[in-house]
C-alpha positions as CSV (number, residue, x, y, z in Angstrom):
1,M,2.2,-10.7,-7.0
2,A,-0.7,-9.0,-5.1
3,R,0.8,-10.1,-1.8
4,T,4.2,-8.7,-2.7
5,V,2.7,-5.4,-3.8
6,F,0.5,-5.2,-0.6
7,K,3.5,-6.0,1.6
8,S,5.6,-3.3,-0.1
9,M,2.8,-0.7,0.3
10,L,2.1,-1.6,3.9
11,T,5.8,-1.5,4.8
12,A,6.1,2.0,3.2
13,V,3.1,3.3,5.0
14,L,4.2,1.9,8.4
15,D,7.7,3.3,7.9
16,R,6.1,6.7,7.7
17,M,4.0,6.1,10.8
18,P,6.2,4.3,13.4
19,D,4.0,5.3,16.3
20,Y,0.8,3.9,14.7
21,R,-1.7,2.9,17.4
22,C,-5.1,1.2,16.8
23,D,-8.0,2.2,19.1
24,P,-9.7,-1.2,20.0
25,A,-12.6,0.6,21.7
26,G,-13.6,2.2,18.4
27,T,-13.5,-1.0,16.4
28,V,-16.6,-2.0,14.5
29,H,-16.7,-5.5,13.1
30,Y,-18.9,-6.7,10.2
31,E,-22.2,-8.0,11.3
32,T,-21.7,-11.2,9.3
33,I,-18.2,-12.3,8.6
34,G,-18.7,-14.7,5.7
35,V,-15.3,-15.1,4.0
36,I,-13.8,-11.7,4.8
37,Q,-12.2,-11.5,8.2
38,G,-12.2,-7.7,8.4
39,M,-13.5,-4.7,10.2
40,R,-15.8,-1.9,9.1
41,K,-14.0,0.6,11.2
42,L,-10.6,0.6,13.0
43,P,-9.7,4.0,14.3
44,A,-6.0,4.7,14.6
45,T,-3.7,7.6,15.7
46,F,-0.2,8.5,14.6
47,T,2.2,11.4,14.4
48,P,2.1,12.9,10.9
49,G,5.6,12.9,9.3
50,H,7.1,15.4,6.9
51,K,5.6,15.7,3.4
52,V,7.1,13.3,0.8
53,G,6.3,13.7,-2.9
54,A,3.7,15.8,-4.6
55,G,0.5,16.8,-2.9
56,L,-3.0,15.9,-4.1
57,D,-3.5,19.2,-6.0
58,E,-0.2,18.9,-7.8
59,T,-0.8,15.3,-8.7
60,L,-4.3,16.0,-10.1
61,D,-3.0,18.9,-12.1
62,K,-0.3,16.7,-13.6
63,L,-2.8,14.0,-14.5
64,Q,-5.1,16.6,-16.1
65,R,-2.3,17.9,-18.2
66,I,-1.5,14.4,-19.4
67,C,-5.1,13.7,-20.3
68,D,-5.3,17.0,-22.1
69,E,-2.0,16.6,-24.0
70,Q,-2.8,13.1,-25.1
71,E,-6.5,13.8,-25.7
72,L,-7.5,10.9,-23.5
73,A,-10.9,12.2,-22.9
74,R,-11.9,12.6,-26.5
75,P,-14.6,10.2,-27.6
76,V,-13.2,7.3,-29.7
77,T,-15.7,8.2,-32.5
78,E,-13.9,11.6,-32.9
79,R,-10.7,9.7,-33.6
80,K,-12.0,6.9,-35.7
81,E,-9.8,8.0,-38.7
82,A,-6.7,7.2,-36.6
83,A,-7.9,3.7,-35.8
84,V,-5.9,0.8,-37.2
85,I,-7.9,-2.3,-37.9
86,W,-6.0,-5.4,-38.9
């Protein structure tokens, strides 16, 4: 499942950045590899595409509204009367 989700995400990102180029000169590898075969830093350049979807501010505002409307931030102890224990 995780591989499928990652592949879908990576495909969507690279579709938006078709001229994506890595800068090998700026690459910084981990000092000790261990199990992870990754890099600490891999600079890249690309041409920004047109905006798709909501921006960060709009997304955060929406999430805050949902939290407020559903009272998700209220402590559980304030809502203990609504708790259903079987």
